[in-house]
C-alpha positions as a Python dict, from the first residue, in 0.01 Angstrom:
ca = {
    (1, 'M'): (0, 0, 0),
    (2, 'V'): (-268, -35, -267),
    (3, 'A'): (-210, 76, -623),
    (4, 'R'): (-483, 281, -793),
    (5, 'D'): (-530, 347, -1158),
    (6, 'A'): (-670, 656, -1329),
    (7, 'N'): (-1034, 567, -1245),
    (8, 'N'): (-956, 534, -871),
    (9, 'E'): (-1037, 163, -876),
    (10, 'A'): (-854, -47, -621),
    (11, 'E'): (-619, -314, -756),
    (12, 'A'): (-460, -607, -581),
    (13, 'P'): (-202, -511, -318),
    (14, 'V'): (162, -514, -432),
    (15, 'K'): (370, -784, -257),
    (16, 'S'): (711, -701, -123),
    (17, 'G'): (959, -892, 91),
    (18, 'G'): (983, -1199, -134),
    (19, 'G'): (1344, -1113, -214),
    (20, 'R'): (1478, -1250, 114),
    (21, 'K'): (1321, -1592, 64),
    (22, 'R'): (1451, -1603, -291),
    (23, 'L'): (1802, -1511, -172),
    (24, 'I'): (1801, -1793, 84),
    (25, 'I'): (1700, -2047, -182),
    (26, 'I'): (1971, -1927, -421),
    (27, 'A'): (2236, -1936, -144),
    (28, 'A'): (2134, -2292, -49),
    (29, 'A'): (2157, -2403, -414),
    (30, 'V'): (2503, -2248, -450),
    (31, 'L'): (2624, -2419, -133),
    (32, 'L'): (2488, -2752, -255),
    (33, 'V'): (2670, -2716, -588),
    (34, 'L'): (2995, -2624, -412),
    (35, 'A'): (2969, -2919, -175),
    (36, 'G'): (2905, -3156, -467),
    (37, 'G'): (3207, -3017, -649),
    (38, 'A'): (3427, -3064, -344),
    (39, 'V'): (3319, -3427, -307),
    (40, 'A'): (3374, -3495, -678),
    (41, 'A'): (3720, -3334, -663),
    (42, 'K'): (3815, -3545, -363),
    (43, 'F'): (3725, -3870, -536),
    (44, 'L'): (3860, -3781, -879),
    (45, 'L'): (4170, -3574, -813),
    (46, 'F'): (4323, -3699, -491),
    (47, 'E'): (4489, -4041, -476),
    (48, 'K'): (4382, -4292, -220),
    (49, 'E'): (4639, -4393, 36),
    (50, 'P'): (4770, -4742, -28),
    (51, 'T'): (4638, -4995, 217),
    (52, 'H'): (4888, -5216, 388),
    (53, 'E'): (4791, -5575, 327),
    (54, 'P'): (4895, -5834, 581),
    (55, 'P'): (5163, -6071, 457),
    (56, 'A'): (5024, -6370, 273),
    (57, 'P'): (5027, -6696, 467),
    (58, 'H'): (5287, -6950, 365),
    (59, 'A'): (5156, -7094, 40),
    (60, 'E'): (5153, -7469, -3),
    (61, 'K'): (5371, -7612, -274),
    (62, 'I'): (5170, -7754, -560),
    (63, 'E'): (5292, -8058, -749),
    (64, 'T'): (5156, -8175, -1082),
    (65, 'L'): (5133, -8514, -1249),
    (66, 'E'): (5077, -8518, -1624),
    (67, 'L'): (4900, -8827, -1749),
    (68, 'E'): (4926, -8967, -2101),
    (69, 'S'): (4731, -8809, -2385),
    (70, 'V'): (4411, -8987, -2485),
    (71, 'V'): (4260, -8971, -2834),
    (72, 'V'): (3882, -9003, -2856),
    (73, 'N'): (3677, -9060, -3174),
    (74, 'L'): (3379, -8826, -3170),
    (75, 'A'): (3173, -9077, -3377),
    (76, 'D'): (3066, -8839, -3653),
    (77, 'Q'): (2870, -9028, -3921),
    (78, 'E'): (2985, -8822, -4221),
    (79, 'E'): (3341, -8723, -4125),
    (80, 'T'): (3605, -8842, -3887),
    (81, 'H'): (3672, -8606, -3596),
    (82, 'Y'): (3902, -8684, -3308),
    (83, 'L'): (3962, -8516, -2976),
    (84, 'R'): (4297, -8532, -2797),
    (85, 'I'): (4283, -8491, -2418),
    (86, 'T'): (4578, -8447, -2183),
    (87, 'V'): (4498, -8464, -1811),
    (88, 'V'): (4718, -8287, -1557),
    (89, 'L'): (4654, -8348, -1187),
    (90, 'A'): (4753, -8084, -932),
    (91, 'F'): (4787, -8168, -563),
    (92, 'P'): (4958, -8028, -254),
    (93, 'G'): (5309, -8156, -205),
    (94, 'D'): (5618, -8098, 2),
    (95, 'G'): (5846, -8018, -290),
    (96, 'H'): (6035, -8351, -286),
    (97, 'G'): (5862, -8490, -592),
    (98, 'H'): (5666, -8772, -427),
    (99, 'G'): (5345, -8589, -349),
    (100, 'G'): (5407, -8563, 24),
    (101, 'R'): (5397, -8940, 72),
    (102, 'P'): (5705, -9080, 243),
    (103, 'G'): (5884, -9379, 96),
    (104, 'R'): (5818, -9306, -269),
}
Protein backbone atom coordinates (compact mmCIF):
# COMPACT_ATOMS: atom_id res chain seq x y z
CA MET A 1 0.00 0.00 0.00
CA VAL A 2 1.51 3.31 -1.08
CA ALA A 3 0.28 6.60 0.29
CA ARG A 4 -0.33 9.45 -2.17
CA ASP A 5 -0.69 13.10 -1.46
CA ALA A 6 -2.83 15.69 -3.24
CA ASN A 7 -0.42 15.98 -6.22
CA ASN A 8 -0.49 12.20 -6.85
CA GLU A 9 3.19 11.88 -5.98
CA ALA A 10 4.24 8.54 -4.56
CA GLU A 11 5.61 8.54 -1.01
CA ALA A 12 7.51 5.89 0.86
CA PRO A 13 5.50 2.75 1.61
CA VAL A 14 3.90 2.58 5.08
CA LYS A 15 5.39 -0.20 7.26
CA SER A 16 3.13 -2.45 9.24
CA GLY A 17 3.72 -5.60 11.28
CA GLY A 18 6.38 -4.11 13.59
CA GLY A 19 4.01 -4.44 16.54
CA ARG A 20 4.62 -8.16 16.97
CA LYS A 21 8.38 -7.76 17.26
CA ARG A 22 7.93 -4.93 19.72
CA LEU A 23 5.53 -7.05 21.81
CA ILE A 24 8.06 -9.90 21.99
CA ILE A 25 10.79 -7.53 23.20
CA ILE A 26 8.52 -6.03 25.86
CA ALA A 27 7.41 -9.49 27.05
CA ALA A 28 11.05 -10.65 27.30
CA ALA A 29 11.96 -7.53 29.33
CA VAL A 30 9.04 -8.09 31.70
CA LEU A 31 10.01 -11.73 32.22
CA LEU A 32 13.61 -10.71 32.91
CA VAL A 33 12.50 -8.18 35.53
CA LEU A 34 10.21 -10.75 37.19
CA ALA A 35 12.96 -13.35 37.28
CA GLY A 36 15.38 -10.84 38.82
CA GLY A 37 12.80 -9.93 41.45
CA ALA A 38 12.24 -13.58 42.32
CA VAL A 39 15.96 -14.18 42.77
CA ALA A 40 16.34 -11.04 44.91
CA ALA A 41 13.37 -12.06 47.07
CA LYS A 42 14.82 -15.53 47.59
CA PHE A 43 18.14 -14.18 48.83
CA LEU A 44 16.76 -11.30 50.87
CA LEU A 45 13.52 -12.60 52.35
CA PHE A 46 13.94 -16.31 52.92
CA GLU A 47 16.27 -17.59 55.64
CA LYS A 48 18.99 -20.04 54.82
CA GLU A 49 18.73 -23.45 56.40
CA PRO A 50 21.28 -23.89 59.16
CA THR A 51 24.12 -26.14 58.18
CA HIS A 52 24.98 -28.95 60.52
CA GLU A 53 28.63 -28.68 61.42
CA PRO A 54 30.47 -31.83 62.38
CA PRO A 55 31.42 -31.98 66.05
CA ALA A 56 34.72 -30.33 66.82
CA PRO A 57 37.62 -32.69 67.45
CA HIS A 58 38.75 -33.05 71.03
CA ALA A 59 40.63 -29.85 71.76
CA GLU A 60 44.01 -30.08 73.43
CA LYS A 61 44.33 -28.56 76.85
CA ILE A 62 46.51 -25.47 76.84
CA GLU A 63 48.70 -24.65 79.82
CA THR A 64 50.37 -21.31 80.42
CA LEU A 65 53.51 -20.28 82.25
CA GLU A 66 53.82 -16.62 83.21
CA LEU A 67 57.38 -15.39 83.48
CA GLU A 68 58.53 -12.46 85.60
CA SER A 69 58.00 -8.91 84.40
CA VAL A 70 61.02 -7.21 82.85
CA VAL A 71 61.56 -3.44 82.85
CA VAL A 72 63.53 -2.02 79.92
CA ASN A 73 64.97 1.51 79.65
CA LEU A 74 64.20 2.88 76.20
CA ALA A 75 67.37 5.06 76.30
CA ASP A 76 65.73 8.37 75.47
CA GLN A 77 68.31 11.19 75.64
CA GLU A 78 65.97 13.94 76.88
CA GLU A 79 63.50 12.03 79.06
CA THR A 80 63.37 8.73 80.84
CA HIS A 81 60.94 6.22 79.34
CA TYR A 82 60.61 2.64 80.49
CA LEU A 83 58.82 -0.34 79.04
CA ARG A 84 57.47 -3.16 81.22
CA ILE A 85 57.14 -6.55 79.51
CA THR A 86 55.43 -9.64 80.88
CA VAL A 87 55.92 -12.85 78.89
CA VAL A 88 53.34 -15.63 79.04
CA LEU A 89 54.15 -18.95 77.35
CA ALA A 90 51.33 -21.19 76.14
CA PHE A 91 51.92 -24.87 75.37
CA PRO A 92 49.89 -28.06 75.05
CA GLY A 93 49.48 -29.92 78.30
CA ASP A 94 47.57 -32.77 79.86
CA GLY A 95 45.85 -30.70 82.52
CA HIS A 96 48.00 -31.94 85.44
CA GLY A 97 50.03 -28.77 85.72
CA HIS A 98 53.41 -30.11 84.64
CA GLY A 99 53.20 -29.45 80.92
CA GLY A 100 52.68 -33.07 79.93
CA ARG A 101 56.10 -34.12 81.21
CA PRO A 102 55.97 -36.98 83.70
CA GLY A 103 57.86 -36.73 86.96
CA ARG A 104 57.52 -33.00 87.49
